[in-house]
N, C-alpha and C positions, 0 to 999 in steps of 0.2 A: 560275546561274540555274535555278530549279525551277519546273516547271508546277504551278498550283494549280487545283483543281476549280472554284473560284469564277469562273475566267476562261473556263471552258467555254462560257458562254451568250454570248460575244462573237459576234455575227453581223451587225454593222452595218458598212458599208463604212468603211474609213479610208484615209487618203492616205498613200502610201508616201513616206518622205523620199528626197530627191535624193542619191544616192551615186556615186561614180565607177564608170563601167561597167567591169566585169571585174576591179576591185580589191578587195583584202581588207583589213580593218582590222589594224594591227600588234597592237593589244591588244583582248582581250575580257574580260568580267567575269562572275563567276559567285558566286551565293549558296550557300554550303556546307551540305549536310545535316549533321545531327548525327552520322552515322557517317562522314563524310569528314574526311580529314587531309591537307592539301596538303603536309606534309613527306615523305609517302609518294607524291605523285603523285594524279592525278585519272583516273577512268575510268568509263565507262557501267556500268550494272548488268549489262547482258547484251551483251558485246562481240561474240558470235558470232551475234547476232540478225540478221534480214535485213528488219526493218521498213521499210516505205516512209516517206519523210519526212513526207508529209502526215498518214498515221496516228499517227506519232509525235508531230506537233504537235497534232492533234485529240484525242489521248488520252495527254497527256504524263504523266499519273500512272503510267501502265504502263512497265515496264522495257523498254528497247530498247538498240540499239547506239550510240544518240546521246547525247553529253553536251550539254545545252543551256546555251549561253552567251548573252551579248548584247553588242551594241556600246555599250550605254548603262550607265554606272555607277548612274544613278538607278533603272533597272529592277533591276539587281542588289540594290540596297538595298531596294527594294519586296519582293522575294522574301525577303530576309533578315529584314525586321521587320514585314511587314504582317499576318502571320496568327499568329505567336507559338509554333507548335509545329513539330517536325521540323526546326528551323532551328538551325544552330550560332551565329548571329548574327555571322557573318564573311562577308566578301566577298572574292575573289581576284581579282587582275589577271593574265591570262595572256597571254604573249608569243608570238604565233604564228609569228614569223620562222624558228624552226628546229623547228617542230612536225611531226612525221613522219606523221600521220595525214591523213585526209580532212577538209576544211573546207567545209561547205554553208551558204553565207551567203544566208539567206531573208529578209533584212530589207528588201527592196524587190520591185517587180514583177519585175524582171529575174531576180533571184535565184530567187524563187518559181517563175517559169516554167521556169526551168533545171532545177529539181529536182522538177517535177511537181506543185507545189502550185498549184491552180486558184484564179484570181483571185476575190475576193469569198466565198470559203468561210470558214468558222469558222477552219480551219487557216491561211488566208492572213492574215486579220484579226489573228489571235493573233500570227503571226510578224512582221508588218510593225509592228504596235502596239508590240510588245515588243523589236524589232530583233534578232531571234534569229539566231544563228549555231550551227550544230550540228556537233559535232566527233565523229569516230570515231577510235579509237586511244587511246593512253597519253598523258597530259600528264605529263611528267617533272617532277619537283620543280624542276630547273634553269629551266623555263619559267615558274615562278610569280615574277612581277615584283613582287608586292606583296600584302599581306593587311591588311585593315581590320577592326577590331573595331567593329560597328555598334550595339552596345547602348545608346550615348548618342546615337544618331541617330534614334531612332524617334520621329515626331511625336507631340505630345500630342493629346489628345481626338479620336483617329483613330476613325472609325466602324468597326463590326465588318464584316470581310470586305470591305475597301475595293477599289475598283478602282484601277489604276495612275494614273488622273487624280485620283481623291479623294486618293491618297497624295501626290502631287506638290502638290497644293493646300495640304495641311496640312503639308508639309515646312518647318521653320523655315529662314530664310535662312542663319543660321549653319551649320546641318548641311549645306545645299546647297553652301555655300562649303567647308566642310571635306571634303566628298566630292570636290568638283571639284579641289582642290588635291591630294588624295591621287591621284586618277586621272591627273592631268597631261594633257598633250596626246597626241593620238592621230595615227596616220599611216596612209597607204594603202600597199599593196605589192601586187605581182604574185602571182597564185595560185601555190602551188607545183605544178609540172607533173610531179613524180615521183609516179607512181601505180602500185602494185603490181598486176598483172593479177589475181592470185589473192586474193581477199578472205580465204579461209581461211590463207593464208600470212602475209597482213598481221596477222591476229589473233595468229597464233602468234608472229610477230616481236615484237609488242608484249606478249605474254605473257611472252616471255623477258625483255624489258627491265624490265618491272614486277616480276618475280620477284627480279631482281637487287636493285632498289632495296629490296624488301621484306626480302630476307634480310640486306642491309647494315644496314638499320635494326633489325632483330631483334638482330644481332650487337651492334651500339653499345648497345642497351638491355642486353642481356645483360652487356656489359663494365661499364656504368655500375652495375649491380646489385651486381656482384662487387666492385667498388671501394667501394661503400657498406657491403657486408657486412663488407670487411676493416676499414673504419674502426669498425664498431660493436664489433669485438672488442676495440678499444683504449679503449672508452668506460667 
């Protein structure tokens, strides 16, 4: 999920969905940016930042330590298809069961209160309306439970700069069914109680894991190139 500037104007109260107190979703969803590749994992633009949650929500277009995701596959589709630029036109399903970073579920009243997001503010309304779950840390490729190409799911005759409600209203039933089938059922789980006391150590630990994945990916690409070059010699 990516924050878009057109949603900055949301300041009317919205009703928070009823969720299990103290429970996290097993799966969350995210619309990928053009520069993201789930094969190499996902991470926020500024992992070492110390931005407050409400500021990151209110000014989501600015880089922070938070990777924005959502409980709702429909919201992820909205961010993948509603605006037409800086989007890879793909959404991913992330399995949080073995996620080693912090998870800030601000999709309801209790979650917002727990993470310092004041009720009825623009940040609160954005978080609740879009069922936001903010992640800090590295999302390993093994946690990507699915990827969906959304290029054929964009509603036709969609107005420019639509709200999420507009987008849902224009979404074809067949597209909604395909999205629901891909997303599958979700489950609740207890929050991960393993928290590193030193946030800097946490960042460094995730740096190490991410670097290992990137190095293996680089080596794999180099091996593939070498094999192709060897084949070309025989053409």
